[in-house]
C-alpha positions in Angstrom: 72.2 59.9 208.3 75.5 60.9 207.2 76.5 59.2 203.7 79.8 61.5 202.7 81.7 64.5 203.4 79.1 67.2 204.3 76.4 64.8 202.8 73.3 63.8 204.6 70.1 62.1 203.6 66.4 61.6 204.9 66.7 58.2 203.1 67.6 55.9 205.9 67.0 52.7 203.8 68.2 53.1 200.5 72.0 51.6 199.8 74.2 54.8 199.7 76.1 53.9 196.4 72.9 53.6 194.5 71.4 56.8 196.2 74.6 58.8 195.3 74.8 57.2 191.8 70.9 58.3 191.1 72.0 61.8 192.1 75.4 62.2 190.8 74.8 65.2 188.6 73.1 67.1 191.7 75.9 66.8 193.9 78.8 68.2 191.9 78.3 71.9 192.3 78.0 71.2 196.1 81.7 70.5 196.2 82.7 72.2 193.0 80.8 75.4 192.3 82.6 76.4 189.2 82.6 72.9 187.9 82.9 71.9 184.0 82.0 68.4 183.2 84.4 67.1 180.9 87.0 64.5 179.3 85.4 61.2 179.1 82.3 62.0 181.5 81.2 64.6 178.7 81.0 62.0 176.2 79.5 59.1 178.1 77.1 61.3 180.2 77.3 59.2 183.2 80.2 58.2 185.9 82.7 55.7 184.7 82.8 52.1 185.8 84.8 52.8 188.8 82.4 55.9 189.7 85.1 58.5 188.4 83.6 61.9 187.4 85.8 64.2 185.6 85.7 67.8 186.1 87.7 71.1 185.4 87.6 73.2 188.4 90.0 75.6 190.6 89.7 73.4 193.4 92.2 70.5 193.0 91.5 67.9 195.5 89.3 65.0 194.6 86.0 64.1 196.8 85.2 60.3 197.6 81.4 59.6 198.1 80.0 56.1 198.2 80.3 54.9 194.7 81.4 58.0 193.1 84.6 60.0 192.8 84.7 63.4 191.8 88.1 64.1 190.0 89.1 67.9 189.2 91.7 69.1 187.1 93.1 72.5 186.1 92.4 73.9 182.8 90.1 76.2 180.7 86.7 76.6 182.4 83.5 76.8 180.7 83.2 79.0 177.7 80.2 80.0 175.6 79.8 76.8 173.5 79.6 74.7 176.8 75.9 74.3 178.2 74.2 74.4 181.4 73.8 71.0 183.0 71.6 69.5 185.6 72.2 70.2 188.9 74.0 73.7 187.9 77.4 72.3 186.6 78.6 73.2 183.3 78.8 70.4 180.3 81.6 70.6 177.8 80.3 70.8 174.4 80.3 67.8 172.1 83.2 69.3 170.1 85.2 70.3 173.1 84.6 66.9 174.7 86.0 65.3 171.6 89.1 67.7 171.3 89.8 66.9 175.1 89.5 63.2 174.6 92.2 63.1 171.7 94.6 63.7 174.5 96.0 60.4 175.8 95.7 59.8 179.2 97.0 56.7 181.6 95.2 54.5 184.3 96.8 54.8 187.5 96.1 52.7 190.5 93.7 50.6 188.7 91.5 53.6 188.1 89.7 54.6 184.8 91.6 56.9 182.6 90.5 60.3 182.3 89.9 60.3 178.5 88.8 57.2 176.2 91.4 55.6 174.1 91.7 55.7 170.4 89.7 52.8 170.0 86.9 54.0 172.1 86.9 57.3 170.3 86.7 55.9 167.0 83.7 53.6 167.8 81.8 56.8 168.9 82.9 58.6 165.6 81.6 55.7 163.6 78.5 55.5 165.4 77.8 59.0 164.8 78.4 58.6 161.1 76.4 55.7 161.1 73.4 57.1 163.0 73.5 60.8 161.7 75.6 60.6 158.4 78.2 62.7 157.2 76.9 66.0 158.0 77.3 65.1 161.8 81.0 64.7 161.5 81.3 67.8 159.3 79.5 70.1 161.7 81.7 68.3 164.7 84.8 69.3 162.6 83.6 72.8 162.0 82.6 73.2 165.7 86.0 71.9 167.1 87.8 74.2 164.6 86.1 77.4 166.0 86.7 76.5 169.6 90.1 75.0 169.5 92.4 78.2 169.8 90.2 79.5 172.7 90.9 76.1 174.5 94.6 75.9 173.5 93.9 72.7 171.4 95.0 73.4 167.8 97.2 70.3 168.0 94.3 67.9 169.1 92.1 69.7 166.6 94.4 68.6 163.8 94.3 65.0 164.9 90.6 65.1 164.9 90.6 66.7 161.7 92.5 63.8 160.2 90.7 61.1 161.9 87.4 62.5 160.6 88.7 63.0 157.0 89.6 59.5 157.3 86.2 58.2 158.2 84.9 60.4 155.5 87.5 58.9 152.9 89.0 62.3 152.3 92.2 61.9 154.4 94.6 59.2 155.2 95.2 58.7 159.1 96.2 55.9 161.4 93.3 54.2 163.1 93.3 52.1 165.9 89.7 50.1 166.0 88.3 47.5 163.8 85.8 50.0 162.6 88.3 52.7 161.9 90.6 50.1 160.1 87.6 49.1 157.9 86.6 52.6 157.2 89.9 53.5 155.9 90.1 50.5 154.0 86.7 51.3 152.2 85.1 48.2 153.6 82.9 49.6 156.8 80.6 47.6 158.8 78.0 47.7 161.5 79.5 46.7 164.9 76.4 46.4 166.6 75.2 43.5 164.1 78.6 41.8 164.4 78.1 41.6 168.3 74.7 40.4 167.4 76.0 37.8 164.9 78.7 36.8 167.5 76.1 36.1 169.8 74.2 34.0 167.4 77.4 32.1 166.4 77.8 30.9 170.2 74.0 30.1 170.7 74.2 27.9 167.4 77.5 26.1 168.4 75.9 25.3 171.9 72.9 23.6 169.8 72.9 20.3 168.8 70.4 20.1 166.0 68.5 17.0 165.1 69.5 15.5 161.6 66.2 15.5 159.5 66.5 13.8 156.0 64.3 15.7 153.3 61.0 14.3 152.9 60.4 15.4 149.3 62.4 13.5 146.8 60.7 13.2 143.7 59.3 15.6 141.1 55.9 15.9 142.4 56.9 16.1 145.9 59.3 18.8 145.6 57.1 20.8 143.3 54.3 20.6 146.2 56.6 21.4 148.9 58.3 24.3 146.9 54.9 25.6 146.3 53.7 25.9 149.8 57.1 27.1 150.7 56.7 30.1 148.2 53.0 30.4 149.4 53.7 30.9 153.2 56.9 33.0 152.5 55.0 35.6 150.6 51.7 35.3 153.0 54.5 36.5 155.7 55.4 39.5 153.7 51.5 40.4 153.3 51.3 38.9 149.6 48.1 37.3 150.5 46.6 34.9 148.0 43.9 31.9 148.5 45.8 28.7 148.0 43.4 28.1 144.9 44.6 31.4 143.4 48.4 30.7 144.0 48.0 27.4 142.6 46.6 28.9 139.4 49.6 31.4 139.2 52.1 28.9 139.8 50.9 26.0 138.0 48.6 27.3 135.3 50.3 30.7 134.7 47.2 32.5 135.5 48.5 36.1 136.3 45.5 38.2 137.7 45.3 41.5 136.1 44.5 43.5 139.2 47.6 42.1 141.1 50.3 41.2 138.6 53.4 42.1 140.6 52.1 40.2 144.0 51.5 37.2 141.4 55.0 37.5 140.1 56.5 37.5 143.6 54.9 34.3 144.3 56.1 32.9 141.1 59.4 34.2 141.4 59.9 32.5 144.8 58.7 29.3 143.5 60.9 29.3 140.5 63.9 29.7 142.9 62.9 27.0 145.6 61.7 24.6 143.1 65.0 24.6 141.4 67.1 21.8 143.2 70.4 22.7 141.2 69.8 26.4 142.1 68.9 25.5 145.6 72.0 23.2 145.9 74.3 26.4 145.4 75.9 27.5 148.5 78.5 30.4 148.7 82.2 29.4 149.4 83.4 33.2 149.8 81.9 36.5 150.5 82.1 37.5 147.0 80.2 34.4 146.1 77.4 35.3 148.8 77.4 38.8 147.2 76.7 37.5 143.9 73.9 34.7 145.1 72.2 37.1 146.9 72.0 39.6 144.1 71.0 36.7 141.5 68.4 35.2 143.6 67.0 38.5 144.3 66.8 39.6 140.5 64.9 36.3 140.1 62.4 37.0 142.9 61.8 40.8 142.1 62.0 40.7 138.6 58.3 42.1 138.1 59.1 45.1 140.4 61.6 47.3 138.6 61.0 50.1 141.2 62.8 47.9 143.9 66.0 47.7 141.7 66.0 43.9 141.3 69.6 42.6 142.2 70.8 45.7 143.3 71.6 46.6 147.0 69.4 49.4 148.7 70.5 53.0 148.4 68.6 54.2 151.6 68.2 53.1 155.0 65.1 50.8 155.7 63.5 49.9 158.8 60.7 47.7 160.2 59.0 49.2 163.0 61.7 50.5 165.4 64.2 48.2 163.9 66.7 50.2 161.6 68.8 47.7 159.6 72.4 48.3 158.2 73.1 51.5 156.4 73.8 51.1 152.6 77.3 51.9 152.9 77.9 49.3 155.4 76.0 46.6 153.7 79.1 44.8 151.7 81.4 45.0 154.9 78.9 43.6 157.2 78.2 40.7 154.9 81.7 40.1 154.7 82.3 40.1 158.4 79.2 37.9 159.0 80.4 35.4 156.4 83.4 34.8 158.7 81.2 33.5 161.3 79.0 31.5 159.0 81.8 29.5 157.3 83.0 28.3 161.1 79.5 26.6 161.5 79.5 22.8 160.8 76.0 21.5 160.7 73.4 22.5 157.9 70.7 23.7 160.4 73.2 25.9 162.1 74.4 27.4 158.8 70.7 27.7 157.7 69.6 29.6 160.6 72.9 31.8 160.6 72.4 32.4 156.8 68.8 33.5 157.2 69.6 36.0 160.1 72.5 37.4 158.3 70.5 38.5 155.4 67.6 39.6 157.6 69.5 41.8 160.0 71.8 43.4 157.1 68.4 44.0 154.9 70.5 44.5 151.8 67.8 45.1 149.3 65.2 47.8 149.3 62.4 44.9 149.3 62.2 41.2 149.4 64.6 40.8 152.1 62.7 38.2 154.1 61.9 35.9 151.4 65.6 36.1 150.1 66.6 35.4 153.8 64.3 32.2 153.8 65.5 31.2 150.6 69.0 31.3 151.7 68.2 29.3 154.7 66.5 26.8 152.9 69.3 26.4 150.3 71.7 25.5 153.0 69.4 22.6 153.9 68.4 21.5 150.5 72.3 21.3 149.6 72.9 18.9 152.6 69.9 16.9 151.8 68.3 18.1 155.0 64.3 19.0 155.7 63.6 22.6 154.7 62.1 25.0 157.3 58.5 26.3 156.4 56.8 28.8 158.4 53.0 28.4 158.4 50.8 31.4 158.8 49.8 30.2 162.1 53.6 30.3 163.2 54.0 33.8 161.5 53.6 35.7 165.0 56.2 33.2 166.9 58.5 33.8 164.2 58.3 37.4 164.0 58.3 37.9 167.3 61.6 35.7 167.6 63.2 38.0 165.0 62.4 41.1 166.9 63.8 39.6 170.2 67.0 38.9 168.5 67.2 42.3 166.8 66.6 44.2 170.0 67.7 41.9 172.8 70.3 39.4 170.9 67.8 36.6 172.5 69.1 33.8 169.9 67.7 30.6 171.7 64.0 31.7 171.1 64.5 31.8 167.3 66.5 28.7 167.1 63.9 26.7 168.9 61.2 27.9 166.8 63.0 27.3 163.6 63.8 23.8 164.9 60.0 23.2 165.6 59.0 24.5 162.1 61.5 22.1 160.5 60.2 19.3 162.4 56.7 20.0 161.4 57.9 20.4 157.9 59.0 16.7 157.9 55.6 15.7 159.4 53.6 16.8 156.2 53.0 14.4 153.4 54.0 16.2 150.1 53.5 13.3 147.7 50.2 14.9 146.2 49.2 18.6 146.4 45.7 17.7 147.9 47.2 15.5 150.3 49.7 18.3 151.6 46.6 20.9 151.6 44.5 18.7 153.6 47.1 18.1 156.3 48.0 21.7 156.6 44.5 22.4 157.1 44.0 19.9 159.5 47.0 21.3 161.4 45.7 24.9 161.3 48.7 26.1 159.3 46.4 28.6 157.4 45.2 30.2 160.5 45.8 33.9 160.9 46.1 36.0 164.0 47.7 36.1 167.4 45.5 33.3 169.0 46.4 30.9 165.7 48.1 27.7 167.1 49.9 25.3 165.0 48.8 21.6 165.6 50.9 18.6 165.0 49.7 16.2 162.7 47.6 13.2 163.9 49.8 10.1 164.4 53.3 12.2 164.0 55.7 12.5 167.1 57.4 15.5 167.7 
């Protein structure tokens, strides 16, 4: 069947638009043998939203196909730095693509403009800097300088040079995007995380949390609850002791000689979460958040000098395939995230947001998960609400929900599981250590593995 000008297919069933879109790069040289893929297509590496593919060719007329429009223009053809592409066309080098996209263009007749706008270009430069470092921008600048005269794009090179210098902090230049303005102001942030925080903010605003007054009110109940909070929070991170060993560390000061640092992790966590005055302290500004994070982390990690207690990371960190915020973006991302946090009204909402803010930024070399959960429960303690404890049996659910949020922006599963964890915490009798331990054992709280299932305490309602 015929699906376009001089275009036939043996596929008699598939939608023509899907078929053409899937094979767009094979079709270019059938209509433009001398084609160079350029302008926004050379950076996006796919047809634009309206199906436009931008080319340089001696042939000036457009070709319209189902779901695709090949849009050529006159210009300098392929040079040595431009590379062969699938289907036989040439693809503008990255440096050339940036130079050509520096030139402004207009959208006419409702169609996508030929080049990216200033904000889109700056977002790409920011992403390049975040993922590949300063060396990538310096190489881009060097490559652009080398080819600009051959292309007659010297003026465009000067603009690109100024923009790259502004992003690297070596020049002043006008910027259009939020990330560009933040870079030039010396407070860059991770825009991908801000999108996640915006998603989380909306999901939390839509959720109606159940108020759960704190069950532990006296000295002994608070100490018992704080112990198990510290115990489970460390167990999640792989700092594993038996309950008896942890009890001796916390309440008797018995530090095992073979694992002193691990013991101090548990003890440091307990010291923070058992201090009701400390746990009732909340940040009123981004600067206060910075100071509070550093102070609590310093207490938590005081036995691990190699982890730089109380100091933000200097190297990128990651968990599995999740890469966290780059060191130079930590302050700016925390500050932007704080703007969402302070707009939330309910303690549970603020607690969940604060935990994820710290977890996603991962501001320290180590101890981020524990710090995030401390900050979460501080929001609840300050409001007289029940804490959220993550028992070992709930660890897989917790980590899975965190991953789903980080990778796909799915906030609802995490909100629900934390709501269940808070409800469970309120069902435990924390009046004595032995009573709490017995109920935790009866409800499978200490069970490990993917098949471990947390049970509701006998006689309790969800």
